[in-house]
NUBA-226867 format. One line per 3 residues: for each residue x, y, z of C-alpha. Coordinates in Angstrom, 3 decimals. Each point is the difference from the previous one (the first is absolute). Layout:
# NUBA-226867
X/Y/Z | ...
# end
This chain:
# NUBA-226867
3.399/-6.661/2.405 | 2.020/-1.376/-2.806 | -0.529/2.883/-2.333
1.319/2.329/2.666 | 3.079/-2.121/0.613 | 0.792/-0.876/-3.591
0.231/3.670/-0.824 | 2.536/0.323/2.794 | -1.929/2.029/2.456
-0.452/-1.539/3.386 | -3.298/0.505/1.414 | -3.561/1.053/-2.117
-3.325/0.665/1.491 | -2.677/-0.355/2.656 | -2.865/2.027/1.555
-1.753/3.317/0.001 | 0.639/2.219/2.970 | -3.258/0.545/1.834
-1.753/3.057/-1.264 | 2.505/0.666/-2.786 | -1.763/0.522/-3.271
1.416/1.643/-3.056 | -3.437/0.711/-1.319 | -1.403/1.496/3.174
3.023/1.679/1.557 | 0.947/1.670/-3.225 | -3.327/1.748/-0.414
1.402/2.857/2.025 | 2.787/0.314/-2.545 | -2.281/0.060/-3.034
-0.584/3.717/0.357 | 3.693/0.724/-0.338 | 0.737/3.285/-1.694
2.844/-1.584/-1.977 | -0.080/1.275/-3.577 | -0.097/-2.989/-2.306
0.706/0.550/-3.709 | -2.722/-1.870/-1.859 | 1.667/0.199/-3.420
3.554/-0.984/-0.796 | 0.632/2.888/-2.359 | 3.747/-0.424/-0.453
2.543/-2.805/-0.202 | 0.251/-1.559/3.451 | 2.521/-2.643/1.059
-0.721/-2.571/2.719 | 2.551/-2.340/1.548 | -1.230/-3.287/1.442
2.170/-2.259/2.165 | -1.015/-3.653/-0.008 | 1.319/-3.503/0.599
-1.586/-2.478/-2.386 | 1.495/-2.620/-2.286 | -1.125/-2.357/-2.746
-3.618/0.187/-1.106 | -0.851/2.514/2.715 | 2.595/2.438/-1.324
-1.109/-0.573/-3.585 | -3.639/0.581/0.934 | 0.845/3.274/1.746
2.001/1.163/-3.009 | -2.848/-0.817/-2.375 | -2.617/1.783/2.130
2.277/3.017/0.306 | 0.380/0.255/-3.775 | -3.772/-0.230/-0.383
-0.436/2.838/2.490 | 2.546/2.214/-1.752 | -1.767/-0.483/-3.333
-3.225/1.250/1.557 | 1.800/2.816/1.822 | 2.692/1.368/-2.351
0.950/2.810/2.373 | 0.946/-2.460/2.740 | 3.212/-2.003/-0.061
0.443/-2.819/2.553 | 3.616/-0.942/0.647 | 0.024/-3.480/1.513
3.063/-0.555/2.177 | 0.630/-3.536/1.247 | 1.709/-0.076/3.375
1.165/-3.586/-0.124 | -1.446/-3.465/-0.234 | -1.532/-0.195/3.453
-1.814/2.180/2.485 | 2.910/0.278/2.421 | 1.937/1.879/-2.712
-2.853/2.450/-0.435 | -0.397/0.397/3.740 | 3.701/0.794/0.412
-0.155/2.568/-2.795 | -2.983/1.674/1.646 | 1.709/0.090/3.387
2.953/1.754/-1.619 | -2.266/2.314/-1.987 | -1.859/1.147/3.096
3.285/1.434/1.254 | 0.283/2.019/-3.209 | -3.555/0.873/-1.127
1.146/1.677/-3.209 | 1.070/-3.444/-1.250 | -3.405/-1.593/0.569
-2.290/-0.866/-2.933 | -3.449/1.440/-0.625 | -1.666/-3.274/0.970
1.203/-3.335/1.348 | -1.180/-3.527/0.545 | 0.314/-0.852/3.703
-1.389/-1.776/3.016 | -1.584/2.567/2.341 | 2.247/-0.927/2.917
3.047/1.131/-1.956 | -1.384/3.514/-0.178 | -1.313/0.371/3.551
2.687/2.539/0.902 | -0.441/1.791/-3.331 | -3.689/0.402/0.783
0.732/1.207/3.523 | 2.415/2.553/-1.474 | -2.677/1.150/-2.479
2.003/-1.030/-3.058 | -2.917/-1.778/-1.672 | -2.934/1.500/-1.870
-3.461/-0.255/1.546 | -1.849/-1.581/-2.917 | -3.559/0.608/1.173
-0.404/3.315/-1.893 | 1.107/-1.770/-3.186 | -2.302/-2.961/0.606
-2.937/2.342/0.579 | 0.804/2.158/-3.038 | -2.409/-0.935/-2.801
2.420/0.921/-2.789 | 3.250/-1.528/1.247 | -1.484/-2.638/2.283
-3.352/-1.722/0.418 | -1.955/2.553/2.008 | -0.099/-2.284/3.046
1.536/-3.124/1.491 | -3.170/-1.924/-0.818 | 0.220/0.866/-3.687
3.562/-1.311/-0.178 | -1.239/-3.588/0.055 | 2.807/-0.913/2.426
-0.875/-1.854/3.204 | 0.020/2.085/3.167 | 2.301/-2.511/1.708
2.569/0.466/-2.774 | -0.157/3.774/0.391 | 0.374/-0.390/3.758
3.163/-2.030/-0.483 | 1.686/3.027/-1.568 | -1.205/2.421/2.659
2.410/1.292/2.641 | -1.337/1.831/3.061 | -3.315/0.703/-1.694
1.500/1.485/-3.161 | -0.304/-1.747/-3.361 | 3.543/-0.015/-1.321
-0.074/-2.986/-2.359 | -2.011/-1.558/-2.819 | -0.320/-3.836/0.074
1.967/-1.650/-2.789 | 1.319/-3.561/-0.115 | -1.926/-1.975/2.602
-0.497/-3.625/0.937 | -1.768/-2.011/2.680 | 0.537/-3.442/1.479
-1.740/-3.091/-1.363 | 0.037/-3.717/0.718 | 1.958/-1.991/-2.574
-0.788/-3.711/0.070 | 1.152/-3.119/-1.810 | -3.273/-1.267/-1.433
1.581/-3.340/-0.879 | 0.995/-0.641/3.614 | -3.254/1.261/1.521
-1.926/-2.344/-2.283 | 2.330/-2.873/0.861 | -0.569/0.407/3.727
-3.718/0.774/-0.379 | -0.034/3.418/1.629 | -1.825/3.194/-0.911
1.599/3.422/-0.384 | -0.150/1.616/3.485 | -2.094/3.147/0.424
1.058/1.030/3.531 | 2.977/-0.384/2.314 | -1.531/-2.889/1.933
-0.524/-1.996/-3.187 | 3.493/0.938/-1.111 | 1.496/-1.763/3.017
-2.231/-3.087/-0.191 | 0.479/-0.453/-3.750 | 3.766/0.421/0.393
0.107/-2.587/2.772 | -1.946/-2.499/-2.123 | 2.302/0.459/-3.003
3.050/-0.533/2.203 | -1.572/-3.077/1.582 | -1.338/-1.551/-3.218
3.300/0.544/-1.824 | 1.821/-1.873/2.765 | 1.837/3.207/0.890
1.401/0.485/-3.489 | -2.069/3.102/-0.849 | -0.499/2.884/2.410
-3.303/1.812/-0.085 | 0.922/3.638/-0.429 | 2.159/2.985/0.875
-0.107/3.802/0.010 | 2.382/2.002/-2.149 | -0.024/3.107/2.212
0.238/-0.785/3.691 | -0.605/3.610/1.014 | -3.102/0.146/-2.172
-1.215/-3.227/1.595 | 0.448/1.347/3.523 | -1.590/3.386/-0.598
-2.922/-1.445/-1.930 | -0.703/-2.468/2.805 | 0.220/2.687/2.658
-2.366/2.320/-1.827 | -2.571/-2.419/-1.346 | -0.141/-2.543/2.828
0.699/2.197/3.008 | -0.771/3.510/-1.203 | 3.481/1.256/0.873
1.556/2.811/-2.007 | 3.640/-0.062/-0.987 | 1.477/2.894/1.951
2.422/0.754/2.821 | -2.528/-1.197/2.580 | -0.047/-3.540/-1.377
1.251/-2.475/2.627 | 1.793/-2.861/-1.749 | -0.145/-2.125/3.167
-3.682/0.621/0.809 | -2.470/-2.898/0.100 | -1.594/0.714/-3.395
3.386/0.515/-1.614 | 1.252/-3.320/1.341 | -3.078/-1.698/-1.475
0.727/1.536/-3.406 | 3.620/-1.096/0.175 | -0.854/-3.497/1.194
-2.489/-0.637/-2.807 | 2.901/-0.027/-2.443 | 2.718/-1.273/2.335
-2.049/-2.989/1.188 | -0.655/-0.931/-3.621 | 3.708/0.186/-0.804
0.826/-2.101/3.051 | -2.582/-2.614/-1.005 | 1.294/0.008/-3.565
-3.092/1.039/-1.955 | 1.008/3.674/-0.325 | 3.236/1.066/-1.634
2.413/2.909/0.295 | 1.869/0.969/-3.153 | 3.218/0.395/1.980
3.145/-0.262/-2.100 | -2.079/-0.449/-3.150 | -1.226/3.578/0.591
-3.201/-0.288/-2.016 | -2.839/-2.501/0.262 | -0.224/-0.329/-3.780
3.142/-2.170/0.046 | -1.362/-2.880/2.111 | -3.436/0.525/-1.578
1.318/-0.421/-3.525 | 1.624/-3.333/0.811 | -3.016/-1.332/1.916
1.406/0.012/3.531 | -2.745/2.362/1.222 | -3.566/-0.007/-1.288
-1.015/3.631/0.632 | 1.421/3.373/0.906 | -1.220/3.529/0.574
1.914/2.699/-1.824 | -0.209/2.953/-2.348 | -1.833/-0.243/-3.301
3.401/0.677/-1.587 | 0.931/-3.620/0.747 | -2.065/-1.344/-2.875
2.755/0.755/-2.499 | 2.435/-2.187/1.973 | -2.473/-2.882/0.090
-0.544/0.193/-3.742 | 3.746/-0.239/-0.525 | 0.992/-2.584/2.595
-2.898/-2.317/0.913 | 1.033/-3.642/-0.277 | -1.419/-1.820/-3.018
-3.203/-1.830/0.794 | -1.214/2.505/2.581 | -2.797/2.521/-0.504
-0.204/3.067/2.219 | -3.066/1.942/1.050 | -0.588/3.414/1.583
-2.611/0.751/2.647 | -0.850/3.021/2.169 | 2.070/0.398/3.149
-1.916/-2.032/2.630 | -0.916/3.072/2.025 | -2.503/2.843/-0.124
2.816/2.564/-0.282 | 2.900/0.281/-2.367 | 3.163/2.033/-0.092
0.802/2.603/-2.624 | 3.610/0.033/-1.081 | 2.082/1.872/-2.513
1.008/3.560/-0.753 | -1.676/3.326/-0.659 | 1.181/3.069/-1.912
0.941/3.145/1.924 | 0.655/3.574/-1.132 | 2.610/2.377/1.437
-0.712/3.650/0.802 | 3.119/1.146/-1.832 | -1.919/-0.305/-3.284
-1.451/3.090/-1.673 | -3.758/0.538/-0.129 | -0.068/-1.041/-3.662
2.048/-3.122/0.725 | -2.335/-1.000/2.821 | -3.059/0.256/-2.234
1.719/-1.836/-2.836 | 1.195/-2.739/2.338 | -3.458/-0.456/1.465
-1.527/-0.322/-3.486 | 2.510/-2.812/-0.531 | -0.966/-1.699/3.281
-3.661/0.264/-0.932 | 0.803/-1.644/-3.335 | 1.975/-2.834/1.617
-2.914/-0.825/2.310 | -2.737/0.186/-2.659 | -1.991/-3.125/-0.833
1.654/-0.578/-3.369 | 3.517/0.534/1.344 | -0.610/-2.237/2.999
-1.430/-2.788/-2.147 | 3.134/0.071/-2.143 | 2.255/0.310/3.063
-1.654/-2.928/1.808 | 0.103/-2.255/-3.047 | 3.658/0.701/-0.665
1.288/-0.057/3.579 | -2.325/-2.100/2.152 | -0.565/2.872/2.418
-3.488/0.671/1.330 | -1.840/2.803/-1.816 | -0.381/2.942/2.372
-2.909/1.205/-2.121 | -3.178/-1.743/1.188 | -1.610/0.084/-3.446
3.022/-1.838/-1.379 | -0.026/-2.451/2.918 | -3.661/-0.841/-0.649
0.293/-0.059/-3.791 | -1.413/-3.267/-1.329 | 2.705/-0.388/-2.626
2.656/0.368/2.704 | -1.689/-2.427/2.383 | -0.357/-2.584/-2.760
3.656/0.195/-1.045 | 1.256/-3.384/-1.160 | 3.714/0.551/0.603
-0.346/0.590/3.760 | -2.051/-1.577/2.777 | 0.168/3.066/2.252
-2.417/2.489/-1.650 | -2.999/-2.287/0.557 | 0.385/0.126/3.808
1.723/3.348/0.479 | -3.099/2.145/0.430 | -1.372/-2.333/2.668
3.198/-0.179/2.030 | 0.703/3.745/-0.115 | -3.321/1.302/1.336
1.340/0.745/3.484 | 3.579/1.238/-0.068 | 2.368/1.291/2.640
3.645/0.983/0.021 | 3.148/0.681/1.952 | -0.652/3.285/1.832
2.235/2.879/-1.016 | 1.306/1.041/3.410 | 3.402/0.570/1.503
2.047/-3.213/-0.041 | -2.884/-2.145/-1.285 | 2.177/-1.579/-2.705
2.764/-0.747/2.513 | -2.552/-1.627/2.293 | -1.480/-1.921/-2.912
3.446/-1.376/-0.851 | 0.552/-0.969/3.630 | -3.213/-2.030/0.046
1.348/-1.955/-2.964 | 3.277/-0.659/1.852 | -1.898/-1.032/3.154
-2.166/-2.465/-1.902 | 2.996/-1.497/-1.805 | 1.717/-0.682/3.315
-3.121/-1.516/1.549 | -0.825/-2.225/-2.949 | 3.594/-1.208/-0.219
-0.326/-1.181/3.602 | -3.374/-1.571/-0.727 | 1.381/-1.945/-2.956
2.562/-1.576/2.351 | -2.610/-0.826/2.604 | 1.499/2.488/2.458
-1.908/2.316/2.326 | -0.399/3.587/-1.232 | -1.450/1.694/3.089
3.206/1.915/0.725 | 0.182/1.082/-3.641 | -3.422/1.627/0.300
1.195/1.965/3.030 | 3.208/0.993/-1.757 | -2.024/0.864/-3.099
-2.149/2.374/2.034 | 3.077/1.872/1.243 | 1.389/0.267/-3.533
-3.306/1.158/-1.467 | -0.444/2.615/2.729 | 3.530/1.247/-0.705
-0.722/0.189/-3.728 | -2.950/2.315/0.634 | 2.053/2.227/2.306
3.230/0.363/-1.992
# end
């Protein structure tokens, strides 16, 4: 998951815990007796911690100014916590030890705030969502996909609002695919056969493809192909798991699949034509526009699978805020996720609109400066995510380390059976720490 890594957070995102549903489980919370101010009658200040740079930061600043013009009694103080997500995560970890220093709202991955949720430091947002004045009146009326809501749900409580999201897509070098007379693959079987043909027809000069996020690859394969959830009961050395691992490792050993390795990101070998395709975050398009070798034309296609992974952060609210601050902050979150805001946000940043109306907007889908909008709705119909459970991020990171070790062996033609066994022990330990 290149987006996840390039923003310096290891790990981002894979499946819904069985039976966990923000929209259904939170119905019991909708009758909360919490008193919600429906009018911001006096000057109210909101602090918002975030970690965005470049056009993303500029877009957030512009949207915030627009909101303040429409809501003169609300002042949003944007506070950057560094240029990457690890800086923001560290600041939040420190802030949780001293709650009085926390902001009103923060951008975050849900796993960062697992302990905060367990310690009841986060606001249950369902009453605000269901409030017709401050929110939408219901989850359905929000226009945000259920799977995106579920990704910001911890232990059945809706504690976050989806914000900057992305999914994985297949980037391909159209010039090379045309040269070797192959079609864009639509499933994992075709992906392997097309990759093998490219490698063969190029006389081993061009590898077929690679995956940016090895942990995403593994978890997607386990869920979609074998119906296995990513949780502490997952056996890394089980028969189905070995099949998932070997699909990639055998391809690397044969030469037609590639591991980024020391180059870190698949966009590097893709841009210079050494690999014809790769699966990674939609955020990669910007790097292809900047670095693709002259003479090559890239294309973007849906991930060759029926499922896709949702990645990116949500916005969370802390209980330390006053009642007026909570209402004001939620009005701001509602504004950020509106159709008009999300259309602007997506165009400026390349992130996926979390608002379905924006995602399906014809003007957005026909954008001429990006190849992603046209296929985004199709490839994001069935989403899943990294479950927000104890040690899930640690386990997710360990899967990445396991796969790196295995693929390194495969690239040298060495046997990786013992590495699968060792990987199982390490993954089990990661869940138990």
